[in-house]
N, C-alpha and C positions, 0 to 999 in steps of 0.2 A: 197464536189462536185460543181461545177457549174452548173447550169440549161441547160445551153448551151455553148457546146465545139467548134461551131464553127470555131470562132477569135483564139482559142487554139491552134489549129488543122493549121491554115490557116498562123498567124503569127509565130507560135511554140515558146509560150511564155507559163509561170505557170498561170499568171492571167488576164483575159480581162479587165486590166484597162491600157489605154492608157495616157500616158503624152500628153499633149495638145502640140503643136509647137509654143512657144511662142515668135518670133521672136524681138531680143532687149532686153530680159528679161532673158535670159538663153543661155549656153553653153552645150556643152558636158557631163559635169561635171555631172549637172543633168541628163539629159538623162541617163547616165551610170547608177547613185544609182536606178533609178527605175527600169531599166532593171536586176541589180543585185538582185532586189526583186521580179522579176517575172513578171512586168509589161512590155510596150512596151515602148522604151525609144524613144523619137523624137526627131530629130536635124531639126529647123527652119533654112531654107537654101534659102529664098527668100531674105535676105539681105547681103548673104555670094558670094563671086567669088569661081568661081569653084575651085581654088586652095587652099582658107580657107577652104571649103567644105571637101577637101579631108585631110587637117591638122586636122580639127576637129575630123573626122572618126576615122583617126590614135589614137587620144588622146582616143575615146571612146573606141576604141579596146586595148588599153593600160590598160583600167580598166576593160572590160570585153569582152567576146565575143558572149554575147546575143544579140538576134535581134536588128537592128535599122529601125528606120523610119525615109527616108527623106522628108520634105516637101516643098514644093516649092509653090511660086505664080503663076496664070496662067490668070491674070487681061490682059485686053486690054489696050497698053500703051497711056497713054494720048494724045488728041490734045491740041498742045498748044495755049493760049488765052489768048492774050496781057492783054486786057483790063480787064479780069478777074483775071488775077495776078498782075494789077496795082491796082485792088481795094484792092485785100486782103493785099496789102504792105502799101496801105492806112488806113487799118484797124488799120493794128498794127504798124503803124508810133508811135504814141503815146507811147508806150511801149518800141520801139525805142531808144524815146529820154530819157524816164524814167532809161533805164537801161544802158545808153551812148554806144548804140551800133549804128554806120551808117546807116541810112534808106536806102542811096544809094548805099549801098554794095551789090552785087552781092549774091543771093539767092545760098547757097552751092546745089550741085546735090545731088539728093535722091539717095540711095542704093537700092533701093526697086524694082527688075527687074524679068519678067516673066521668065517663065522656057523657055530656049532655047537649041541651038544645042550645046552648049560649055557646057551648065549644063547637056547636056543628055552624053555627051562624060565621064564626071566626073561619073555621075552616073553608067555606063556601066563598068568601071575601078573598081568602088567599088564596086559594086554588092551587095546592101544592101537588107534586107529581103523586105522591104516593102516601096513604094515610094508614098506620098500623096499628092493631091494638094485641093489649095483654091482658090475659084471664078470661079469654073468650071473647066475646062480640057483642056490642049495644044491641038494643034491639033493632029489629029490622026496620022500624018507623025514622031512626036515625041515621041507618044505613042507605037506605033507598035513596034519599037526596045524592049521596056522595056517588052511589052508581050513576045516577041522573047525570050528575056532573064530569061523568068520564074518570074518575079517580080511581086507582087500583086500589085494592083493599087488600092489608095481609094480615094473617093472625098466626099467633102462635100456639103450638103443639106439644107436649110433653109425652104422648101416647099416640099409639095409631089411631085410637077410638077418636081421640080430641082432632086429629087431623081428618079424619072422615066426616066430622061433625063439622068442621071448619070448610071443608071442599062442599058439602050439602049446602052451606049457605053464602055457596058463591063469591067465597076468596079468589082472589088473583095467584098468590102465592101463599106458600106454608113454611114459618120457621120452626124447623125440628130441632127444639131446645133439650138436650142431654143432660144427665143429671151433674155433670160436672162442671156446667155452665155457672159463671159467678153471678151473685145478685137473686133476685126472685125468682121463683119456679114459677112458670108461666101458665099451670096446672088449674084446672077449672071444672072436668067431671067428676072427678077424684080427688081426693084430698089425703089418700094415701101417701105417705111419704115414701113408705118404704119400697113401694112399687114402681119408684120411678126408673127411667131406662136411661143406660148410658149412650152417649153421642154417636157412636160408630156400631150400635146394635141397631139404634132407633132410625139414623136415617134412611140404609135400605129396606127397613120394614115400612117405611112412611112412602118412601119411593113407590114402592110395589102395589101401596095401597090407594093411591090418590093419582090424578092425571096432572094437578096442579105443580108447576115447579117448586122443588124442596130446597129452600136455605139453612144448611146445617149451621148449630150453634153449641158452643160447649167445649171449653180444650181446645180451642183453634187458635194459637199463637203464633204461628209461623208458617212457612210455604211449605212444610211438610204436610200440616194438618190440613190446609188447602187443597193441596193434592188428592190427599185422602178421600177428603169429601168427596170431590170430583169423582174418585174410582170406586166410590160406595152410589153415584148416582145423583148426586145433588147438584143442582143449576147456579149455586152460589153458597156463600158463608156471611156468617154474621160474628164480627169478632166486635168484643166489648173490654175485657182486663188488659189486652196489649196495649191500647192507646190510653190507660189510665198514667202510664208513666211519661207521656207526650209533654210538655211544656202546657199546650193549651186545655188541659184537663183543670178542673175546676177544685180538686179532692187537696185537703188540708195537710199540713207537714207530717202529722204522725201516719195518716193515710199512706201517702209517698212514700215514708220510711219503711213501714211496712209490707209494702209491695217491692220494696229493693232487697229486702231480706228473705222473701216468702220462699217456702220450699213444696215438694210435691204432697208434702202431711201437714201443712198449716190450715187448710182451710176446712171446716166441717159447717153441715147444713143447721141452721137455727132457726128458731121463730122468736127468740126475746127481744129482737131489736124492735120489729115492727110488727108480730102478729102473726105473717105468713112466713113460711116455709123458704129460707135464702141461703146461698154459699157465700160467706165470709172468711177472711182472717179471724183466727180465734184471740178473743180479746177478754179481759178481766171477766167482763158482765157474762160472757159465753161459759168461760172456766166455772164460775161461782154459782151461777144459775142455771146453766144449760148444760148444751145447747138448745135442747128442746123443753118447753115447762108448759105445764096445764094450765098455769095461773095468767098465763098472757093474754090480754084481751085481742079480740077480734083487729085483724088489718083494718086501717091502718092506725087505730087507737093507742096500741102500745108506744108509740113512738113518741106521742105528746107527754107521758109522764117521763120520758129519758129525754125530753130536750133540754132542759135545765143541766143535768148531769152532763149530756154531750158538750154544753158550752163552756161548763166551768172546767169540764177535764182539756179538752183542744184550747183553751186559753192558757193552760199549763203544760202545753205540748205531749199530753197523752191522750191515746186513742182506747180507753178505758171502755167508752161508752158509746163510741163509735161505729156507725155502719161501715165495714171495712170489707165491702163487696168483693170477691175477687176470685176467678176459676181457678180448676186444679192444673192447669197450665201456665200459671203466672209466673213462674220463673224463667220461660222462654222470652217473656216480653223483654225490651230493651229501651233506653232512654232516648229518641229522635224524636223531631216535629213530626207532626202527625202525617202533612202531606209525603214527606219524605218516608215514612214508615209505611203509608199506604203503595206508594210505587215501587218500595223493594218488595214487599210482601208480591205483589201482582207478578213483577219481573222475576222474582224467584219462584214462583208456585207455575209459571207457565214453563219456566226452564226444564223444572222435573217434571210437567205433564208431558213434555217434548220428548223427555229420555223416554218416559214409560211409553210412550207411542211406538219408540223406532225398536 
């Protein structure tokens, strides 16, 4: 038995293990395998059109009737800044020349869009068991229909202040994302990356500050981390990086190779990939331009100018310009199918918790 059953009841799942929604690194296949093992399968929708969301959910339903979490971005649309974007192109120009990319070519449009009325219509048609948001929450006019439909809303907090803000707006559960977590920071009330808190300092403080169940996220990659999160008051965990080595993930070969050799010192926080701080494995771009740069355009505009460099490098077997998102506990991960990994994490964590209780 799990020591806290609130998330199990809220999400209608067997194990309080949530697959982190990792946009660009996974699709419905990974989500379905986690769901089939009793966890909550998450589908990252921030880079998908409404029609593609419907298609992915249909594919998920073909594999399982288990609950699904649809995850969306809720960032503010970036304000174009021609001078800043020109500086960014200038910083990238040497790489364009080296890889034979036309530096004057128009940067492709990024496909990272905040939740809007079109996405809302798709969600109300699909009727998922859970909807979650990154980077705050959308306007209440977009949230109210979800509440009316009885769909639990989950938000992500990186500080106690953000957790209180989310609870005041009626979320059903809160992901407490520590600074160790891979990928983009969910921060939205404060842009000070230096003030970000570690998972196992953040979780108990958020647990004490809110009544909603808390989902611990960041540097949780094995059963010991899951048990520790419960000991600190979490009602569940969200795991991402540990699932990237599963065969169902959709990461490129250079990314998979980097994860296989990652260490505790391999990752840093960087903004040079997308314009928003995120934790990833150090690559050439981060070493030579960053990891943090004031020349980078706002999220998600920076990714457009990098796209042709990434494509060229990946085709040559290199991750020099790719987002190699990874948490600090990546070396604890293992290569195994996602369903098997989920079952093992659950069984091993329950065994540890049972020993702790006796």
